[in-house]
C-alpha positions in Angstrom: 87.3 143.9 134.1 84.7 141.2 134.0 81.1 142.0 134.5 79.6 140.9 137.8 76.5 139.5 136.1 76.4 136.1 134.6 78.6 135.8 131.5 77.1 135.1 128.1 78.6 133.9 124.8 78.3 137.5 123.6 80.4 138.6 126.7 83.1 136.0 125.8 83.2 137.3 122.2 83.8 140.8 123.5 86.5 139.7 125.9 88.2 137.8 123.1 88.4 141.0 121.1 89.6 143.3 123.9 91.4 141.3 126.6 94.9 141.6 125.2 94.6 145.4 125.2 93.6 145.5 128.8 96.0 146.5 131.6 95.7 143.0 133.3 94.9 140.3 130.7 96.0 137.6 133.1 93.6 138.9 135.7 90.8 138.6 133.1 91.9 135.0 132.4 91.7 134.2 136.1 88.4 136.0 136.3 87.0 133.7 133.6 88.1 130.6 135.5 86.5 132.1 138.7 83.3 132.7 136.8 83.2 129.0 135.8 83.9 127.9 139.4 81.2 130.2 140.8 78.6 129.2 138.3 78.4 132.8 137.0 77.6 131.7 133.4 74.3 132.4 131.8 74.6 128.9 130.2 76.7 126.2 132.0 77.5 124.8 128.6 79.8 127.7 127.7 82.2 126.7 130.5 84.6 125.1 128.0 84.5 128.2 125.8 85.3 130.4 128.8 88.2 128.2 129.9 89.6 128.0 126.4 89.6 131.8 126.2 91.4 131.9 129.6 94.0 129.4 128.3 94.6 131.4 125.1 95.0 134.7 127.1 97.5 133.0 129.4 99.4 131.4 126.5 99.7 134.8 124.8 101.5 136.1 127.9 103.8 133.0 128.0 102.2 131.8 131.2 102.2 128.3 129.9 101.6 126.5 133.2 98.5 128.5 133.9 97.4 128.1 130.3 97.8 124.3 130.6 95.7 124.2 133.8 92.9 126.2 132.1 93.1 123.9 129.0 92.9 120.7 131.0 89.7 122.1 132.6 88.4 123.1 129.2 88.8 119.5 128.0 86.9 118.2 131.0 84.2 120.8 130.5 83.8 119.9 126.8 83.8 116.1 127.4 80.2 115.8 126.1 80.9 117.7 122.9 83.3 117.2 120.0 85.8 119.5 121.8 88.2 119.8 118.8 89.5 123.2 119.9 89.9 122.3 123.6 91.8 119.1 122.8 94.0 120.7 120.1 94.8 123.6 122.5 95.6 121.2 125.3 97.9 119.3 123.0 99.7 122.5 121.9 100.3 123.4 125.5 101.5 119.9 126.4 104.1 120.3 123.6 105.2 123.6 125.2 105.5 121.8 128.5 107.8 119.2 126.9 105.2 116.4 127.3 105.2 115.4 123.6 103.9 111.8 124.1 100.8 113.1 125.9 100.3 115.8 123.3 100.3 113.2 120.5 97.9 111.0 122.5 95.6 114.0 122.6 95.9 114.7 118.8 95.7 111.2 117.4 91.9 110.8 118.0 91.3 114.1 116.3 92.9 113.0 113.1 89.7 111.7 111.5 88.1 115.0 112.1 90.3 116.7 109.6 87.8 115.8 106.9 84.7 116.5 109.0 85.2 119.9 110.7 86.1 123.2 109.0 88.3 124.4 112.0 90.1 121.1 112.5 92.9 121.6 109.9 94.0 124.9 111.5 93.8 123.7 115.1 95.5 120.4 114.6 98.2 121.8 112.3 99.0 124.6 114.8 99.4 122.1 117.6 101.7 119.8 115.6 103.8 122.9 114.4 104.3 124.0 118.0 105.6 120.4 118.7 108.0 120.6 115.8 105.9 118.0 113.9 105.7 119.9 110.7 106.4 116.8 108.6 103.7 114.8 110.4 101.3 117.6 109.9 102.1 117.6 106.2 101.4 113.8 106.1 98.1 114.1 107.9 96.9 117.0 105.8 98.0 115.3 102.6 96.0 112.2 103.5 93.0 114.3 104.3 93.3 116.3 101.1 93.5 113.1 99.1 90.4 111.6 100.9 88.4 114.8 100.2 89.4 114.9 96.5 88.5 111.2 96.1 84.9 112.1 97.0 84.8 114.6 94.1 84.4 114.0 90.4 86.6 117.0 89.5 88.8 119.7 91.1 86.8 122.5 92.8 86.3 125.6 90.7 86.4 128.0 93.6 87.1 128.2 97.3 83.3 128.1 98.0 83.0 125.1 95.8 85.9 123.4 97.7 84.3 123.9 101.1 86.3 122.1 103.8 88.8 121.0 101.2 89.9 124.6 100.8 90.9 124.8 104.5 92.8 121.6 104.2 94.7 122.8 101.1 95.5 126.1 102.8 96.9 124.5 105.9 98.9 122.0 103.9 100.2 124.7 101.6 101.5 126.7 104.6 103.1 123.7 106.3 104.9 122.7 103.1 106.1 126.3 102.7 107.6 126.1 106.2 109.3 122.8 105.2 110.7 124.4 102.0 109.1 121.6 99.9 108.6 122.1 96.2 105.1 122.8 94.9 103.1 119.8 93.9 99.6 119.5 92.3 97.8 120.1 95.6 99.9 123.3 96.2 99.0 124.5 92.7 95.4 123.9 93.4 95.6 125.8 96.7 97.3 128.7 94.8 94.6 128.8 92.2 91.7 128.8 94.7 93.3 131.5 96.9 93.9 133.7 93.8 90.4 133.3 92.6 89.1 134.1 96.1 91.3 137.2 96.3 90.2 138.4 92.9 86.6 138.0 93.7 86.2 141.5 94.9 82.7 141.6 93.5 81.0 138.3 93.7 77.8 137.6 91.8 75.0 137.5 94.3 71.9 135.5 93.8 69.3 135.1 96.5 70.9 132.0 98.1 71.9 134.0 101.2 68.6 135.8 101.6 67.1 135.0 105.0 63.6 135.6 106.3 63.1 135.6 110.1 60.1 133.4 111.0 57.4 136.1 111.0 58.7 137.5 107.7 58.9 134.0 106.2 55.3 133.3 107.0 54.3 136.6 105.3 56.4 136.0 102.2 54.9 132.5 101.7 51.4 133.8 102.3 51.8 136.6 99.7 53.7 134.6 97.1 53.1 130.8 97.6 55.3 130.1 94.5 58.3 131.1 96.6 58.1 127.8 98.5 60.2 126.4 95.6 63.0 128.8 96.3 62.8 129.2 100.1 61.1 126.0 101.3 57.6 125.2 102.4 58.4 125.7 106.1 60.7 127.9 108.1 62.7 124.8 109.2 63.3 124.0 105.5 64.2 127.6 104.8 66.8 127.6 107.6 68.2 124.2 106.6 68.7 125.3 103.0 70.5 128.5 104.1 72.7 126.7 106.7 73.9 124.3 104.0 74.6 127.2 101.6 76.5 129.1 104.3 78.6 125.9 105.1 79.3 125.5 101.4 80.6 129.1 101.2 82.4 129.0 104.5 85.8 129.9 102.9 84.5 133.3 101.9 83.1 134.3 105.3 79.5 134.5 104.3 76.6 135.9 106.3 72.8 135.6 106.1 71.1 138.7 104.6 67.9 139.3 106.6 65.1 140.5 104.4 61.4 141.3 104.9 58.2 140.8 102.9 57.7 144.5 102.6 61.3 145.1 101.5 60.9 142.5 98.7 57.6 144.0 97.6 59.0 147.6 97.7 62.0 146.5 95.6 59.8 144.8 93.1 57.6 147.9 92.8 54.7 147.9 90.4 56.5 146.5 87.3 58.4 143.5 88.6 57.3 140.1 90.0 58.7 139.5 93.6 58.7 135.8 92.7 61.0 136.3 89.7 64.6 135.1 90.3 66.0 138.3 88.9 63.9 140.4 91.3 64.9 138.4 94.3 68.6 138.5 93.2 68.4 142.3 92.9 66.8 142.6 96.3 69.6 140.5 97.8 72.3 142.6 96.1 70.6 145.7 97.6 70.8 144.1 101.1 74.4 143.0 100.5 75.6 146.6 100.1 75.6 147.0 103.9 77.3 144.5 106.3 74.8 141.9 107.5 73.4 142.3 111.0 73.9 138.5 111.5 77.3 136.9 112.1 77.9 133.4 110.9 78.8 131.0 112.3 78.2 131.6 115.9 79.9 129.7 118.7 78.5 126.2 119.0 77.1 127.0 122.4 76.1 130.6 121.4 72.6 131.7 120.3 71.7 130.5 116.8 72.0 133.0 114.0 68.3 132.4 113.0 66.9 134.1 116.1 65.2 131.0 117.5 66.7 131.6 120.9 68.2 128.1 120.9 71.9 127.2 121.0 73.4 127.0 117.5 74.5 123.3 118.1 70.9 122.4 118.9 69.3 124.5 116.2 70.7 125.2 112.7 74.1 123.6 113.0 72.7 120.0 112.7 70.5 121.2 109.8 73.5 121.4 107.5 74.2 117.7 108.2 70.7 116.5 107.7 
């Protein structure tokens, strides 16, 4: 049952996790659409997110006509954003409705995004697969992989090093397996990266994911000015560096590790220098023992992970692209 208060991004995340286990998931989907109609959203910009969720719930129950209606509204709601997920979902449902030409017209403009957005390979490949376009998906993904590799001087050494290329290779590998195609060089690279990722049960941790909230950052820099070289001279620079590092490591589901000035000083004790890289790395490993209290990445319209109170898309998301 939906709350009677205005829905937030956090509410949508919770509904996404629990809706299919509820007694009436289709009622929840309808409730989400009603909340959009009634303006019962804490932020009007999450309307597309709510309608996408409604469409996915309806699709999971094979109510494809209802799902398509929700998806069409999601595309309209996301008209001012990049809307990759809404458009790909809409295309998938158009394929299910036997409207293949319309589905392809929806997907074609998304093709350039394969090399720009981490989620695009999965969304686009899934839509094409539903439409029986496995061969076309393989062609699009191969072209995107080749373009991504052309920008590199050598093959990536790890999934983290590969970044978006890893997601392209994964999706292409899966599609080629479905087509019973023989392994090629790109499939071999996908296998190597996936194996290395699976074997990395204990990853060496430096302090690259160490995050200081604004008040703590100010205290850290005031106590140890030399740390501006490691963490940036301003909080904006600190967040930008971390967002770029998180994006680089996206394949391994990273998360910021929130630290404090007192925590760093306590870990250093009397004998170690808090500004020493080994001390900072040790403090970060200590923090990494427990799951991070911060989830990354948040939804585009959700609250930013840094705690600024702004939407992610208007706060730290653009910092990775700066």
